[in-house]
N, C-alpha and C positions, 0 to 999 in steps of 0.2 A: 323701456330698462330694467326687464326683468331679463331677459333675451340678451342683453349686453350685460352686463351680471352675471350669468351661466356661458355666456360667451369668454370668458377672459376667464372663470375658475375652471371651465375647460380646458383654455388655454395657457395656465398658468400648472395647470396637473401634465400634461403632454410634457409639457417643458423641461416643469423638475420629475416627471417620474425616469428618466435614467439615471440624475442623478444619486435616486434616491435605491434604486437596485444598485447597481455601483458601489454608496456605502454597507450596502448592503451585500454588501456579495467579497465588499474588502474584509467587512464583520466577519463577516461567518470564512472568508480563506484564513483569518485570522484566527481565529478558533481552530481551527483548522493545525496549524502553525503551534499552537499550541498546547495540541491533545499532541503532538511527533515530538512537542519538544520534551514532552512531560512521559512519553514510550523512548525516549532516550533515543526512536529513530538516526539521529546527528551521532550519536556513538554507538551504535547496532552498527553499525552498515561495515560495517573491519571486520566485525566477528562475522559478520552473514559471505563477508568476500570469503574470508576465510574459510569458515562449512561448503561454499559452492567447489574453490577449488580443491579441498579434501577428498568431498564427493567423488567430485572426478576422475577426482586420481586412483581411487579408488575404486569405481567403477572401469573404470582404464589406467591403468596401468603402464602402459605406454607414453603418458604424457607425465605421469613421474620428473625426468629430465628437465620438463618444460615447465616442474611447479611454478618455480620464480618470472616466468617471463608470463605465466597465466597469472599467477598471484600482481603482478605490477601494472596488468594489463587492465583487468578489472578492479581494482585500486584504484585506477585513473579515471575509469570511465565510469566504477559506482558508488561515483563516492556522494557526499550531503548535497549541496553545492549544486553538481548535476543535475540531482535526480528531484533534488523542495523543492519546484511548480507543479509538475505534470502528479508529485505522487500527496500535498495539497491538493491539486486538482480532481486527484480520486478519490482521496475522502470529504469534498464538497461534494463528490455527484451520490453519494453512497451517506453518509447519513445528514442529517440538518443542519443548523447553528448550536438549536438549543442541544439534541443527542450529542455533537464532540462536547460539546461544551464539561454534561454530565460524564464523558469517562472519562477528559482529561482529567474532570475533579477525580475520577475512581481513583486511576491511573496515581496518582500522588501515596493516595493511600494504601498505606504497606500491601494490605492485602493486590493491591491492583501492581502496588514493587511486583510482587511475590507472580503475577499473575503472567507477567507482561516479563521476565524469569526464566518462569518454565513453560512459556509459552512457545516459542521457536525448537524449543527440543521437542517437547510432543510432538508439534506437527510433522517434524520429520518423521518421530518414533512411527506415530502414522497413515508415513509416505512412506517407510520403509514395509512396513509388517504388508497395507494394498499393493506392492512392485512385488513383493512372498509372494503375498496370494496369486497373485496375477500371474507371473513365473509358472509359479505350483497345475494355472489350468494352462497353462503357451500351450501344452499339445491339443489341448479342446480347444483349444479359441481354434490355430492351427483348420484341427474337424471340421469346425464353423462355419471358416473363409472359405476352406475346400468347396464345402456342399452347395453354398453362397451361387456360388460360381452355373 
């Protein structure tokens, strides 16, 4: 009798496990989407596209005549509906569900909103500073590459 009971419990557990996992995955993905909406990623993507176009035109002035085409292309393909599912997946791989919920809470506070507003600009500045440093030492890199041959 016990063997039958244990067998039944194991069978039920094995059958129900995928359902529980799907439920957990669904709530995990929902937490990620909630965070992304709190961070207004859906609304900020057009601004990101604008910045990318601006940076590309600054770095490659020959693209200036095609600025509008580049803008239209990126706007078509880099929009919330096109990147939403993969972005949610990326967040669920990097953060647990409780972490996503805590981040969503943070990003709804005044400080969280300010951080969200300022971080892209600060990241851009950091990237530009790093690029500037690398360019300043480009000759040294070329020498190192030459010596490595």
